[in-house]
N, C-alpha and C positions, 0 to 999 in steps of 0.2 A: 446502334441498332441496325440490322441488315436491312437492304433494299427490299421493300415488299411490293413494288409496283408491279411485279410479275403476276400478282393475284389478279389484276386487272385483264390479263390475257383471256381471250375467248375460250380457253380450254375449261375454265371453271364455271360452276354455278355459284349463286350466292351462299349456298350452304357450305361450299368448301371455303369460301372466303371467311365465313363466320368460324368455322371450325379452326382454320389457321390462326385467326386472331385470338380466339379462346384458349387454345392450346399454348400459344406462345405466353400468354399471360400466366397460365398455370404453371408451365415448365419454368418460368423465371422464379416463381415462388417456391417450388417443390422439388426440382432436380438439379437446377444450376449449382455448380460447385460442389455436389456430391460426390466424394472420391475417396470412399473408405478404403481401410487396409484389407479388410476382409472382403474379396471380391464376391464369393459365394453369398454371404449375408446381404451385402449391397444389392446383388441381383434379386434376390428373394424379396427384398424390401421394395425395390422398385417395381417388380411385378405386382406385389400388392397394391402399391400406390396407383399404379396405372390402371389396375382393375377396379380399384374402389372408385376412382374418378370417372370411369366409364370409358376411358380411351381404348382398352383392349377389345371392346365390342367391335371396333372397326377393323381389327385384324383377323376376326373370325366370322366365317360364313355359317349359313344353316339355321338361323333363328335361335331360339331358346336363349334369350338374353344377348344374343349376337345379331350380327346384320343378316337379313335374309339373303343377300348377295354381297360378295367382296366388292367393294368400291375402290379400284385402283387408284384413283386420283386422291382420295381420303388417305389411304395408306402412304402413298408417297409425300403428302403434304405433312403428315404425322412424322414420318421417319426424317424428313428434312429438318422439321422443327426441333424434335428431339435431339438429332445429331448436332444441331448448331449449340444446343445448351449442354448436352452431357452424352458422350459416345456410348456410355454403358446403358443408360435410358433407351437409346435407340436400339441397342442390342436386345435388351430386355423385352421391348414391344415386338421386334421383328421375329424374334425366335417363338413367341406365342403364336405369331400367325404362321410362319414356315412349319414350326412343329405340329401344328393341327390343321394345316392346309389340306392335307391329303384326305382327312376325315370330313372336312368342310366340303371339299369338291365331289368325293366319291364314297364317303362312308354310309353305312346303313342308317336307317332311323335310329336304331338302338345305340349305335356308336356315337352318333351325334348327340342323342339325348344324355348319354352317359358322360361325354368329355367336354363338349363345347361350351355348356354353360359354366363349368368350373374355370376353364381356361379364359373365358371372357370376364369372369369375376376376379381373376388373379389368384384363385384358390389352387390351381394345378399348374404346374410348369411343363411345358411341352418340349420335346426334342425331335429332330429329323435326322435319321441315321442312314446315310447313303454311302458316304466314302468308306474306303478300305485301304490298307497298306499298299495295295498294288492296283487299286482301282479308285481313282479320284476323277479327273476328266473323263477317262474311258470306263464309263459305267458297265459296258458289257463284259469287262474284264473281272466282274464281281465274282468272289470265291464263297462268301458266307452263304450257306445253303440251308435249305429246310425240306423236310420230307413228311408225308402224311402218315400217321398212325391212328387208325380209328377216327375220333372227332378232334385230334389235336395235329398240330404241326410241330416238328422238332426241329429247333434252329441250333446250328453249329457253326461257328466262324468268329470273325473279328470286324469290328468297325473302328475307324479313327477320325480325328479331327471333328469329333461330335459336339457341337455347341449345346451348352446346357448339360453336357455329360457330367454326372455326379450330383447334380440337384434337381433334374427333371424327375416329375411323378410318372411320366410315361414316355415311350420312344416309338416313333413309326419307323420300323426297321424294314429294309429291303433286302431280300434274299433270293438266291437262285433256286428256283422250284423245278426247272428242267422241262417245262411244257414244249419249249422250242428252243433252237440255238440262240446264242447271244442275247440281246436286250429283250427278246420276246418270251424268254423263260424266266422271268422275275416276278415275284409276288411281294405284296406289302402287308406287314402285320403290326398290331398295336401291341406293344410289349410293356407291361406295368413294372415300375421299379419294384425290386423285391421279388421277382418271379425267380423261382428256383431255377439254377443253370445260367443265370444272367449276373454278371458281375462288372464293376467298374475295374478294368485291368491296370489302368495308369491314368493320372492326371497330367495334362500338358500345359505348360507355361508358354505364353506367347509374348511379344512386345507390347500389345496393348491387352492388359490383362482382362479375361473374361472366362467364365466357367467352360472348360474344354476337356475331353477325355477320350481315351480308348476303351471301346466296350469289348467284352468277351462273352460269348454264348456257348455252352456246353451242354449238349443235350437239353436244351431249354424248351419245355412243354408249354405251347401256346395253344388255347381253343381256336378251332377254325372259325368261329364267330368273331374272332378278333382280325380276321383277314380283312383288307380294304380292297373292295372290287373283287373281280374274279381271279382265279388262279392264272398266272402269267401276265397280268394287266399292270404289274408294279412298275414296269418302266414308263408306262403311259401316265400312271398316277404321279410319278415323281416328276415327269416333264411338265404336266399340267400344273403342279404346285410351283414348279420353278419359274413357269412363264408368268405366273400371278407376281410373285415376289422379286423376281430378277430386276424388273423396273424400279422396284422400291430400294434396291441397293444403290442404284444410280442416284436416287433421290437422296439416301444417306450421304453419299459422297458429296453431293451439292450442299447438304447442310454443313458438312465439314469445311467445304471450300467458302462458303459465305461467312462463317465464323472467322476463318483465316483472313479473308477480305477486311472484315470489321477490325481485326487486331492490326492488320497491316496499315489501314487508313489512320488509326489512332496513333500508331507508332510514327508514321510519316509525318503527321501534323504536329506532334508533340517533341520529337527528338530533334535536338538542334546539334548541327555540325558545321564548323567553318562559318559561324555567325550567321547561319540561316537554318530553317526548318529542312529536314530530310526530303520533305515534299517539294522543295523549291528546286531540287536537282532534276534535270530532265531525264536522267537515267531512272530515277525513282517514278516519275510520271510515265514514262513509257512502260514500266514493268507493272504499274497500277492499271493502265489501260489494257495491257494484255491480260491480266488477270481478270478483270472485270468482263472482258469480251469472252474469255473461255467460261466463266460462269453462266453468262446468258445463253451461249451457244449449247451447253449442256443442259440447261433448264428447258430449253425449247425441244430437245430431243426427249427429255424425261417426260415432260408433261403432253407431248404429242402421243407417245406410246401409252401413256395411262389413259388419256382421253379416248384414243383408238380402241384399247381394250375395253373400257367401260361402254363403248358403242357396239360391242360384239364382234370386233374384228380380230383376226389372228395377228398377233404383234411379235411372232418370232424374231423376225429381222429387226423391227424398230425397237424392241426391248433390248436387243443384242447392241444395236447402235448407241442406245442410251447408256448402258452399263459401260461400254468401251469408252465412250466419250467422257462420260461424268467422271469415272474413276481415274482414268489417266489424266484429265484436265485437273481434277482436284489434287492429285499429287503435284502437279506442276505449280498450282497456286499455292498451296501449303509450303512447299519448298521455297517459293519466292518470298513468302512471309517470314520464313525462319531466317532467310538471308537478310532481310531487312532489319531483323532484330539484332543481328550480329551475334556476339557471344552469348548475349541473353537469351537467344533463340533455341539453344541447346541446352539450357538449365533444366534439369528434371523438374517437372511439375509446372513449368511455364506453359501457357495455353498452347502457344504454337508448337511447342515440343510434344504435348499430348496428342494435338492433331497429326503431327508427323508420324506418330506411331499408330494412331488410329486408322489413318487411310490406307497404310500399306496392304493390309489384308483384304481390303475390298476389291483390289486389283486381281486376287486370286479367288476367292471364295464365291460359290454360285457360278461358276464358270471363268476361268482366268481370261485375261485380256486376248491371249492368242486363240483360245476357244471361240471368244465372241467374234474374231475375225473370220474363222472358218464357218461359223454360222452365218454370218452376214453374206459371205461369198457363196455358200451353199444355196441360201434363198435366192440370191440374184441369179445364179445359173439356172435355178428351177424355173424362175420366171422367164428367163431368156429362151429356155427349152420348150 
């Protein structure tokens, strides 16, 4: 069992502590050890289970069976707990929040009424379509475009690395609409799966399997009532959404690291070498101490950022610090756990082997580590000036 003394930190209220305990018990019963061979079916099943149990309400804002406002600390605790039990369960939860986040934050009442209750119940799967083949970290390089014809927007272009691609019921798609140069000329649209002119161009397989795809839009007609916010406000919508969920990526990394620590402690205390336990070697003790310190350091940054955001503060710098430290630190912790397992640590299906594959993408998506460094430096310089 992972250390839970961090729940006593002053960042949390009693409702957060109760939420973490309840979810841990539920996850141990319902998602731990679920690793089906059909990833699409497994993901759909997890979304339904998370919705039926009420957990998805925390990922969605705007009322109507969801939360009135998004509680960042709750999202982070849920992602940390789910990641510790099952990486795909964390993914399923997170994408319901990220995929519908723009609607929660800036959608019209009609959009909220139409989509959010279904997302919260696990009846509709959401996706966030921002990245392109030549526009990942550099959002301003976006080429997918939309122009207005009457009361419709016509979308043309491609998106790639889209999580839930191929299984989502709707996609929040960001397109260049040209109101201004660069990032100021982008708008966001809700595109339902099955809309004529929209297709799944390619499914993408990655080292930690989850639904992922390239999308293609060819003269795809979308009603202007499906635009989120005003024309040209898409970049702001995207950044506001990412600011909410970037801290939760760090929390997921924290969950992976805590599980790796649990596995390493069990291995160290039960594995015997040279007539003593692995834990009796000073090299092992030093490594365990380093792992524990890395985890607590990341946790402090994660829950500081979540607490500050729930208090109404801008946390661009703090969220970037949390994501950078937690994801890079979790990679180090998990690598150390694999090393402790020796040859067994790289056997396919072994828990630490799965964690090793799970953590790698977190250092890239929703802003690679190098981008987080640039964000932190930019904010520091802005404050200095």
